[in-house]
N, C-alpha and C positions, 0 to 999 in steps of 0.2 A: 570368511565372509560368505553369506548366502547370496544366491543369485538375485533375490528380491532387493537386498540392500544395494548390490552393485547396480541393478537397474534403476533404483530410486536415485542413487548418487549420479548416475549418468543423466537421467532426466533433469535433475536439479542443476547440474553444471551446464547442460544445454540451454535450459530456460534462463539461467543467469546470464549466459553469454548473449543469447538472442535479445533478452530484455535490455542489456547494456547497449548493444548495437542499435536497437530501435530508438531508445531514449536519446542516445548521443546524436543521432541524425535528425532529430525533430527541430524544425525551425521555431524561433521564439514566438511567432504568431500563433502557432498551434499549441503552445505550452499550456495555456489556461484550459482549453477544452480537454486536453489530454489529462490534466490534473483532475478535472471533474470526473472523468471516466475512471481514473485510477482510484479516486475516493470511493466510487461505487463498488469497484472490485474489492477494495480493502474492507469495505463493510461486509461483504460476503465472507471474507477471511475471518473477520471478527466472529461472525455467527458460527462458522465452522470450528473455530478455536473454542468457543463456548461449549459447543456440543462435545468436542474432544475432552475438554477438562471436566465436563459434567458427567461423563460416563464413568469415570473413576475405575477404569479396568485395572490399571497398575499405577503405582506411585509415579513412575517415569512419565506415563501419558498425562497424568494430572499436572505434573510440574511443567512439561513441555507445552501443554495446552494453556496453562497460566502465562507462561512466557510469550506464547503466541498471541494471547489476548492483549497483553501489555504492548507488544511490538506493533500489532496491527492497529490498535486504538491510537497509539501515539502517531502512527503514520496517517491515519484518517484525520486526526485533529491538526497535525502539521500541514497536511494537504489543503484542508479547508482554510487555514490561516494564510497560506501562501496564495491560494486562489483568490481569496478576498482582497489581499494586498495588491495583487496584479490587476484585479478588476477596478480597484480604486484609481489605478494609474490611468485608466481609459476614461474616467469621468471628467467632464469639463470643469475646469476650475473657474468659479465665479467670484467676483469680489464680494466681500462681506458688506451687508447693508449697514449704514451708520446708525 
């Protein structure tokens, strides 16, 4: 293994651990604003994945870029659906007019 790969794996594991710990300790009241911020960050990931897949340097980078596009896009769409559903919970329910 090269030192770049080991460093990348170390950063990935550290980011995954820290992300898990931060998300686990978020109170439910902050979940909706956090999801909105996460959707914005995931949109940046989609753009980065499109750039990676579009460069077509190697077949592996194109395949990984395509997988990243699919994963990040599904995360953005799912985040928007969850945020929309949570925001509907806070709207007052009014009786329907006859």
